[in-house]
C-alpha positions as CSV (number, residue, x, y, z in Angstrom):
1,M,-103.3,18.8,-161.6
2,A,-101.4,15.7,-160.4
3,N,-103.8,13.4,-162.3
4,A,-103.4,15.6,-165.4
5,G,-99.6,15.4,-165.1
6,R,-99.7,11.6,-164.8
7,L,-102.0,11.4,-167.9
8,T,-99.6,13.5,-169.8
9,I,-96.7,11.3,-168.9
10,V,-98.7,8.1,-169.8
11,A,-99.7,9.6,-173.2
12,A,-96.1,10.7,-173.9
13,L,-94.9,7.2,-173.0
14,A,-97.5,5.6,-175.3
15,L,-96.5,7.8,-178.2
16,A,-92.9,7.0,-177.6
17,L,-93.5,3.3,-177.6
18,A,-95.7,3.6,-180.7
19,G,-92.9,5.5,-182.3
20,V,-90.5,2.6,-181.6
21,A,-93.0,0.2,-183.2
22,R,-93.3,2.4,-186.2
23,A,-89.6,2.8,-186.5
24,A,-89.0,-0.9,-186.8
25,G,-89.1,-2.2,-190.3
26,P,-91.4,-5.1,-191.4
27,C,-88.6,-7.6,-190.7
28,E,-88.4,-6.3,-187.1
29,E,-92.2,-6.4,-186.4
30,G,-92.8,-7.4,-182.7
31,R,-89.0,-7.4,-182.0
32,G,-89.6,-5.3,-178.8
33,Q,-91.6,-8.2,-177.4
34,T,-90.2,-11.3,-179.1
35,G,-86.6,-10.1,-179.4
36,L,-86.5,-11.6,-182.9
37,A,-85.6,-9.9,-186.2
38,L,-85.3,-11.3,-189.6
39,A,-83.5,-10.2,-192.8
40,P,-83.9,-11.0,-196.5
41,A,-81.6,-13.8,-197.6
42,A,-81.1,-15.9,-200.7
43,A,-83.5,-18.6,-199.5
44,G,-86.2,-16.1,-198.4
45,L,-85.9,-14.8,-194.8
46,A,-83.3,-15.6,-192.2
47,V,-82.9,-14.9,-188.5
48,S,-80.6,-11.8,-188.2
49,V,-81.0,-10.7,-184.5
50,M,-82.1,-12.3,-181.2
51,D,-82.1,-9.7,-178.4
52,P,-80.9,-11.0,-175.1
53,E,-83.4,-11.5,-172.2
54,L,-86.3,-11.7,-174.6
55,P,-88.2,-14.9,-175.6
56,A,-86.4,-15.6,-178.9
57,A,-83.0,-15.7,-177.2
58,A,-83.9,-18.9,-175.3
59,S,-85.9,-20.4,-178.2
60,G,-83.3,-22.5,-179.9
61,L,-83.2,-20.3,-183.0
62,R,-79.8,-19.1,-184.3
63,A,-78.7,-16.3,-186.5
64,G,-78.7,-17.6,-190.1
65,D,-81.6,-20.0,-189.6
66,V,-83.9,-19.8,-192.6
67,V,-87.5,-19.1,-191.5
68,V,-89.8,-21.4,-193.5
69,Q,-93.2,-20.8,-191.8
70,V,-94.7,-18.4,-189.2
71,N,-98.1,-19.6,-187.9
72,G,-100.0,-20.3,-191.2
73,T,-97.8,-18.0,-193.3
74,L,-95.0,-19.1,-195.6
75,P,-93.1,-15.8,-195.5
76,R,-91.5,-14.8,-198.8
77,S,-90.9,-11.2,-197.8
78,C,-90.6,-9.0,-194.7
79,A,-94.2,-7.8,-195.3
80,D,-95.4,-11.4,-195.1
81,Y,-93.6,-11.8,-191.7
82,Q,-95.0,-8.5,-190.5
83,R,-98.6,-9.5,-191.2
84,A,-98.1,-12.9,-189.5
85,V,-96.7,-11.2,-186.3
86,R,-99.4,-8.5,-186.2
87,E,-102.1,-11.1,-186.5
88,A,-100.7,-13.2,-183.7
89,R,-100.3,-10.1,-181.5
90,K,-103.8,-8.8,-182.3
91,D,-105.4,-12.2,-181.4
92,K,-103.0,-12.9,-178.5
93,K,-102.0,-16.2,-180.2
94,A,-98.7,-18.1,-179.9
95,L,-96.2,-17.4,-182.5
96,L,-95.1,-20.7,-184.1
97,V,-91.9,-20.5,-186.1
98,L,-90.5,-23.3,-188.3
99,A,-86.9,-22.7,-189.2
100,R,-84.4,-24.7,-191.2
101,R,-80.6,-25.2,-190.9
102,E,-78.2,-27.8,-192.2
103,A,-78.7,-30.0,-189.2
104,G,-82.5,-30.1,-189.6
105,D,-85.7,-28.2,-188.9
106,V,-86.2,-26.2,-185.7
107,V,-89.8,-25.6,-184.4
108,V,-90.2,-22.8,-181.9
109,A,-93.3,-21.6,-180.1
110,L,-93.4,-18.2,-178.4
111,A,-96.3,-18.3,-175.9
112,P,-99.3,-15.9,-176.1
113,A,-97.8,-14.3,-172.9
114,T,-95.2,-12.8,-175.2
115,W,-97.6,-10.1,-176.2
116,D,-98.2,-9.2,-172.5
117,R,-94.6,-8.1,-172.1
118,A,-94.0,-4.4,-172.0
119,L,-92.6,-3.2,-175.3
120,A,-88.9,-3.0,-175.2
121,A,-87.0,-0.4,-177.0
122,V,-85.5,-1.7,-180.3
123,P,-81.8,-0.9,-180.4
124,A,-81.0,1.6,-183.1
125,V,-79.3,-0.2,-186.0
126,P,-78.3,1.6,-189.1
127,P,-80.2,0.3,-192.1
128,P,-78.1,-1.8,-194.4
129,E,-77.1,-0.4,-197.8
130,P,-79.5,-1.4,-200.6
131,P,-78.0,-4.2,-202.8
132,S,-76.2,-3.1,-205.8
133,V,-77.1,-4.7,-209.1
134,K,-73.6,-4.1,-210.3
135,A,-72.1,-5.8,-207.3
136,L,-74.5,-8.8,-207.6
137,V,-74.0,-9.3,-211.3
138,A,-70.5,-8.2,-212.1
139,K,-68.4,-11.1,-210.8
140,P,-64.6,-10.8,-210.8
141,A,-62.9,-12.7,-213.6
142,P,-61.6,-16.1,-212.5
143,P,-57.9,-16.8,-212.6
144,P,-56.4,-18.2,-215.9
145,L,-55.3,-21.8,-216.2
146,P,-51.8,-22.9,-215.3
147,A,-49.1,-22.0,-217.9
148,E,-48.6,-25.6,-219.0
149,T,-52.3,-26.0,-219.9
150,K,-53.0,-25.8,-223.7
151,V,-55.9,-23.6,-224.6
152,T,-57.2,-22.9,-228.1
153,V,-60.2,-21.0,-229.5
154,E,-61.5,-24.3,-231.0
155,A,-61.4,-26.0,-227.5
156,V,-63.3,-23.0,-226.0
157,T,-66.0,-23.0,-228.6
158,R,-66.4,-26.7,-228.3
159,G,-66.7,-26.3,-224.5
160,L,-69.3,-23.7,-224.9
161,G,-71.3,-26.0,-227.1
162,E,-71.1,-28.8,-224.5
163,L,-72.3,-26.6,-221.7
164,A,-76.0,-27.1,-222.6
165,P,-76.4,-29.2,-225.8
166,P,-80.0,-29.2,-227.1
167,E,-80.2,-32.9,-227.1
168,K,-79.2,-33.4,-223.5
169,A,-79.5,-31.0,-220.5
170,P,-76.7,-30.8,-218.0
171,A,-76.8,-33.3,-215.1
172,S,-77.0,-30.9,-212.3
173,L,-76.5,-27.2,-211.4
174,D,-73.2,-28.1,-209.6
175,A,-71.8,-29.8,-212.7
176,Y,-72.9,-27.0,-214.9
177,R,-71.2,-24.4,-212.6
178,R,-68.0,-26.5,-212.7
179,D,-68.0,-26.7,-216.5
180,L,-68.9,-23.0,-216.9
181,L,-66.1,-21.9,-214.6
182,H,-63.6,-24.0,-216.6
183,V,-64.7,-22.3,-219.9
184,H,-64.4,-18.9,-218.2
185,R,-60.8,-19.8,-217.1
186,E,-60.0,-20.9,-220.7
187,V,-61.2,-17.6,-222.1
188,E,-59.3,-15.6,-219.5
189,T,-56.2,-17.7,-220.3
190,L,-56.5,-16.7,-224.0
191,G,-56.8,-13.1,-223.0
192,V,-53.9,-13.1,-220.6
193,R,-51.6,-14.9,-223.1
194,R,-52.8,-12.7,-225.9
195,A,-53.1,-15.8,-228.0
196,V,-55.9,-14.3,-230.0
197,R,-57.1,-10.9,-230.9
198,P,-59.0,-8.9,-228.2
199,D,-62.2,-8.9,-230.3
200,V,-62.2,-12.7,-230.3
201,V,-61.9,-12.7,-226.5
202,D,-64.7,-10.2,-226.3
203,G,-66.9,-12.4,-228.5
204,L,-66.3,-15.4,-226.3
205,R,-67.2,-13.4,-223.2
206,T,-70.4,-12.2,-224.9
207,V,-71.5,-15.8,-225.5
208,L,-70.6,-16.7,-221.9
209,R,-73.0,-14.0,-220.6
210,Y,-75.9,-16.1,-221.8
211,Y,-74.7,-19.2,-220.0
212,D,-73.9,-17.1,-216.8
213,A,-77.5,-15.8,-216.9
214,A,-78.8,-19.4,-217.3
215,E,-77.0,-20.2,-214.1
216,V,-79.0,-17.4,-212.3
217,A,-82.2,-18.8,-213.6
218,W,-81.3,-22.4,-212.6
219,D,-80.3,-21.2,-209.1
220,A,-83.8,-19.6,-208.8
221,E,-85.4,-22.9,-209.8
222,E,-83.4,-24.8,-207.2
223,Q,-84.3,-22.3,-204.4
224,T,-88.0,-22.7,-205.3
225,R,-87.6,-26.5,-205.2
226,D,-86.1,-26.2,-201.7
227,R,-88.8,-23.9,-200.4
228,E,-91.6,-26.1,-201.8
229,R,-89.7,-29.4,-201.0
230,R,-90.1,-30.7,-204.5
231,P,-88.4,-34.0,-205.1
232,R,-85.2,-33.8,-207.1
233,H,-85.9,-36.6,-209.4
234,V,-89.1,-34.9,-210.8
235,P,-88.4,-32.3,-213.5
236,S,-89.7,-28.8,-212.8
237,P,-92.4,-27.7,-215.2
238,E,-91.5,-24.9,-217.5
239,V,-94.3,-22.8,-216.1
240,M,-93.2,-23.2,-212.5
241,P,-93.4,-19.7,-210.9
242,A,-90.7,-18.2,-208.7
243,P,-90.6,-14.8,-206.9
244,Y,-88.0,-12.1,-207.5
245,F,-87.4,-8.5,-206.4
246,N,-85.9,-5.4,-207.9
247,D,-82.1,-5.0,-207.3
248,S,-81.7,-8.8,-207.4
249,E,-79.7,-11.0,-209.8
250,A,-82.9,-12.2,-211.4
251,A,-84.1,-8.6,-212.1
252,A,-80.7,-7.6,-213.5
253,T,-80.7,-10.7,-215.7
254,I,-84.2,-9.9,-217.0
255,D,-83.2,-6.3,-217.7
256,E,-80.0,-7.4,-219.5
257,F,-81.8,-9.8,-221.8
258,P,-85.1,-8.3,-223.0
259,F,-86.4,-11.6,-224.5
260,L,-86.7,-12.9,-220.9
261,H,-89.8,-10.7,-220.4
262,D,-91.6,-13.6,-222.1
263,A,-90.8,-15.6,-218.9
264,V,-92.1,-12.8,-216.5
265,V,-95.6,-13.2,-215.1
266,H,-95.6,-9.8,-213.5
267,D,-93.0,-7.3,-212.4
268,P,-92.3,-6.3,-208.7
269,T,-94.4,-3.4,-207.5
270,P,-94.4,-1.3,-204.4
271,G,-96.3,-2.9,-201.5
272,L,-99.6,-1.6,-200.4
273,V,-98.5,-1.2,-196.8
274,M,-94.8,-0.8,-197.0
275,G,-91.8,-2.4,-198.7
276,E,-92.1,-4.1,-202.0
277,S,-94.1,-7.0,-203.4
278,S,-92.3,-9.6,-205.3
279,G,-92.5,-10.1,-209.0
280,V,-93.0,-13.5,-210.5
281,W,-91.0,-15.2,-213.3
282,R,-90.6,-18.7,-214.7
283,P,-86.9,-19.5,-214.2
284,V,-87.1,-22.9,-216.1
285,Q,-88.5,-21.1,-219.2
286,A,-86.0,-18.4,-218.8
287,R,-83.1,-20.9,-218.6
288,A,-84.3,-22.6,-221.8
289,L,-84.5,-19.2,-223.6
290,L,-81.0,-18.2,-222.5
291,W,-79.5,-21.5,-223.7
292,Q,-81.3,-21.2,-227.0
293,H,-80.1,-17.7,-227.6
294,G,-76.6,-18.7,-226.3
295,R,-76.4,-21.4,-228.9
296,E,-77.5,-18.9,-231.6
297,E,-74.9,-16.4,-230.5
298,L,-72.3,-19.2,-230.5
299,G,-73.3,-20.1,-234.0
300,R,-72.8,-16.5,-235.2
301,L,-69.5,-16.3,-233.4
302,T,-68.1,-19.5,-235.0
303,T,-69.3,-18.4,-238.4
304,W,-67.5,-15.0,-237.9
305,L,-64.3,-16.8,-236.7
306,A,-64.4,-19.1,-239.8
307,S,-64.8,-16.2,-242.2
308,A,-62.0,-14.2,-240.4
309,A,-59.7,-17.1,-240.8
310,E,-60.1,-17.3,-244.6
């Protein structure tokens, strides 16, 4: 009877530990032994938690470090990280993590003995709220320009035309963002001063949405460059693929502009194990399409403005 009681206790403990492992999400795979948890970030996956007294806490990693590689895997999603950790644990291999921060790369090796450690209970952490497309896309209007600044509709339409002229692409994403913000502030200035009719302001804002969306596509291209370490002086090919997920700025942008489906290779789908597999789009092609349609929309707007002035 005593042996039976001990077996019952062992079985219950094993079930409890298995329950802890199952309760952890794919970005917390192996956390009970490594003390390491990741979270989705703009650049892919980033360190979110390092539990004290477990190997990751003394590894040199820091919260916010972007995880570039785990053993032979370049993790683009929590599911990728989960598979890499499970494989290392199954084969009793070291877990090699390459992380990146502003000061440089950090290489960490968690020894095979990590997997011999008794599974620690993962602290209960409430799951984060799912991202909201509205929150990601609907940015607050920038402040208007100072009162002494002269702003006209003609200056705004000229600025829109200079954002991405067909004969010469903008020099850099930072320069584009700066010029785009200035045009936004000019439009808000016209609205606040009531210098033009509300429908004119609405028309200018409509054109700006194409250029805002092009910024999203350009940012996706830059993130892919960083992940793949592509040299800055070499132009990205139009067919360069980049991942995207549902409830992201990229997904919201594609939904807002149906013609961008021409730049989508495949949509995100539920993962076979858990979570979600990424979709793939071509952000360079998407940016070109958005600028093209933005110019066409600007042409229609200026024609309408000219006819209304007659």
